[in-house]
Backbone as a ProteinNet text record, in pm:
[ID]
protein_1_A
[PRIMARY]
MLSQDKLDRINTLANKSKSEGLTNTEKEEQQSLRQEYLKNVRKSFKNQLRSVTVMDPEGNDVTPEKLKQDKENQKKH
[TERTIARY]
-147.9	-31.6	99.2	217.5	408.3	365.7	459.6	496.1	650.1	684.3	762.5	891.1	905.3	978.4	1055.2	959.4	968.9	1003	932.1	972	1116	1172.5	1363.8	1416.3	1373.4	1471.9	1472.1	1339.1	1356.3	1458.1	1461.8	1617.1	1728.1	1728.9	1847.5	1913.4	1836.7	1871.3	1945.5	1834.5	1836	2006.7	1966	2138.7	2256.7	2200	2308.4	2377.4	2271.2	2308.9	2338.9	2336.9	2435.1	2531.6	2534.7	2704.2	2812.6	2786.8	2850	2817.9	2679	2628	2577.9	2480.7	2375.1	2445.8	2447.2	2436	2297.3	2341.9	2232.3	2078.5	2099.9	1983.8	1998.1	2009.3	1951.6	1887.6	1937.4	1848.9	1692.7	1729.9	1601.3	1532.3	1571.8	1451.5	1414.8	1486.3	1460.2	1338.5	1416.7	1297.1	1150.6	1129.5	1007	985.8	1045.3	991.4	1005.2	995.8	908.2	784.8	814.9	681.3	588.3	595.4	474.6	451.5	549.1	523.4	450.7	459.9	319.1	248.1	242	132	2.1	90.7	-39.6	-25.2	38.8	8.9	-92.6	-68.7	-209.3	-344.2	-282.8	-431.5	-520.5	-395.2	-488.3	-484.8	-465.4	-489.6	-632.4	-618.4	-750.5	-883.3	-850.9	-932.2	-994.5	-913.4	-900.1	-988	-949.8	-1045.3	-1153.3	-1196.1	-1383.4	-1446.9	-1382.5	-1452.8	-1445.3	-1387.8	-1414.7	-1544.9	-1601.7	-1726.4	-1656.4	-1663.3	-1657.9	-1710.8	-1717.8	-1856.8	-1832.1	-1876.1	-1864.4	-1921.3	-1840.1	-1875.4	-2049.6	-2117.5	-2262.8	-2291.3	-2259.1	-2203.7	-2312.2	-2328.3	-2355.6	-2255.5	-2276.1	-2183.6	-2137.1	-2019.4	-1976.8	-1848	-1880	-1794.5	-1784.7	-1674.7	-1652	-1741.9	-1809.7	-1897.4	-1830.3	-1685.4	-1604.9	-1616	-1560.3	-1563.6	-1658.3	-1784.7	-1932.6	-1957.1	-1895.3	-1947.5	-1884.9	-1720.4	-1641.3	-1643.2	-1744.8	-1772.9	-1877.6	-2001.4	-2134.8	-2075.1	-1971.2	-1864.6	-1858.4	-1770.4	-1669.9	-1832	-1883	-2028.5	-2094.6	-2088.9	-2134.9	-2082.4	-1929.8	-1835.5	-1770.6
884.3	890.9	972	888.5	925.6	1070.8	1164.1	1243.4	1231.2	1291.1	1308.7	1327	1365.6	1433.5	1278.9	1251.4	1098.3	991.1	1019.6	881.6	914.2	1017.3	1053.5	992.5	1064.2	1009.9	874.9	763.5	624.8	540.5	630.6	567.8	606.9	744.2	827.6	720.1	628.7	579.9	448.7	394.2	287.7	274.3	363.8	329.5	378	458.3	463.8	359.2	304.3	166.1	45.4	46.7	-39.3	-5.8	137.8	208.3	195.9	277.1	261.2	288	230	195	320.3	262.7	361.6	408.4	554	548.5	483.6	489.9	420	546.6	647.6	764.5	691	715.3	686.3	569.9	453.3	300.4	351.6	402.4	433	564.1	618.2	709.7	626.5	520.3	388.8	340.4	293.8	177.6	288.6	408.3	469.8	516.3	586.9	612.9	405.5	348.7	229	222.2	186.1	183.2	257.3	363.2	475.2	409.8	413.6	358.4	226.1	140.2	-15.2	47.5	90.9	195.9	246.7	309.5	368.1	283.7	127.3	107.1	-47.7	-27.4	-157.3	-96.5	88.1	126.4	145.5	153.2	171.7	65	-64.7	-222.4	-235.3	-230	-272.1	-174.6	-51	26.9	-22.1	-74.6	-128.7	-254.2	-313.8	-420.4	-402.4	-306.3	-236.8	-233.3	-241.5	-168.1	-288	-418.1	-494.9	-600.6	-624.5	-764.7	-842.1	-990.8	-1097.3	-1205.9	-1212.7	-1285.6	-1422.8	-1521	-1624.4	-1645.6	-1744.1	-1751.8	-1757.7	-1798.8	-1731.9	-1625.8	-1523.6	-1395.3	-1401.6	-1444.6	-1455.6	-1370.1	-1291.4	-1232.9	-1356.6	-1407.2	-1445.6	-1340.8	-1292.4	-1229.6	-1232.1	-1287.8	-1314.6	-1239	-1271.8	-1221	-1129.7	-1151.5	-1074.6	-1001.5	-978.6	-843.6	-677.2	-789	-722.3	-650.5	-736.6	-653.8	-536.4	-556.7	-435.9	-341.9	-336.9	-264.4	-203.5	-234.3	-181.4	-121.7	-168.1	-64.7	64.2	4.3	166.5	270.7	196.8	329	401.5	338.2	394.2	518.9	527	584.2	682.9
-97.9	-173.5	-89.9	-108.3	-60.1	-195.6	-112.1	-226.8	-288	-372.9	-487.7	-365.3	-254.4	-211.1	-99.2	-105.8	-1	-42.8	-182.1	-265.1	-286.3	-367.7	-398.7	-269.5	-136.4	-45.2	-26.6	-15.9	-33.3	-122.3	-244.8	-310.3	-300.4	-311.6	-193.2	-109.8	2.5	93.3	-8.6	-56.1	-76.1	-212.7	-276.5	-319	-247.7	-191.1	-72.9	-13.4	29.1	127.6	13.5	-80.4	-170.4	-227.6	-206.7	-268.4	-150.8	7.7	49.7	236.2	250.5	362.6	407.5	503.7	617.2	741.3	791	944.7	1013.6	1180.1	1230	1167.7	1222.2	1189.5	1021.2	915.2	799.3	792.7	856.8	877.4	960.4	1080.2	1084.4	983.4	965.7	836.5	722.7	677.1	575.1	598.3	709.1	777.2	833.6	813.8	834.2	769.9	660.8	509.5	469.2	497.9	423.1	457.9	586.3	681.6	603.5	580.3	576.7	389.7	343.3	165.6	245.1	210.2	259.9	317.7	418.7	447.6	370.8	303.9	204.2	64.2	5.9	-48.2	-22	109.9	120.7	182.4	132.6	195.2	63.7	-37.6	-199.7	-281.2	-222.7	-285	-183.8	-122.6	-8.6	-74.8	-88.9	-185	-367.8	-425.7	-533.6	-485	-426.8	-427.9	-341.3	-262.3	-251.4	-383.5	-492.2	-636.9	-718.8	-643.2	-720.6	-697.7	-820	-797.9	-921.6	-811.5	-842.1	-937.2	-1099	-1113.9	-1177.7	-1157.2	-1247.3	-1372.1	-1439.2	-1575.2	-1586.3	-1513.7	-1566.4	-1560.4	-1469.8	-1440.1	-1334.9	-1206.1	-1124.3	-1021.7	-908.8	-825.2	-732.3	-688.4	-637.2	-520.2	-491.1	-464.2	-330.5	-235.7	-67.2	-5	47.5	156.9	254.7	301.5	325.7	305.4	177.5	82.7	42.5	43.6	34.1	162.5	251.3	384.4	428.3	378.6	391.5	273.2	182.8	103	212.8	272.2	313.5	398.9	475.9	612.5	531.3	431.1	363.1	322.1	275.8	251.2	352.8	477.6	607.1	651.8	582	702.1	634.2
[MASK]
+++++++++++++++++++++++++++++++++++++++++++++++++++++++++++++++++++++++++++++

């Protein structure tokens, strides 16, 4: 998870961008922070998906094979 300081900095840069614009250095920093944020969101989402089991109305496990394999690979590591 991203630290609160980094989240605050993302918000500060976003607000400054809307109000007065950013310098090239600030734009690079903003892009870097956004990439780090997105990386963390994707990782969190993938971890959440790994805990999901898909069931059909009859109660059969219909979890996609790719997700089942990913779950198994995660258990091994």
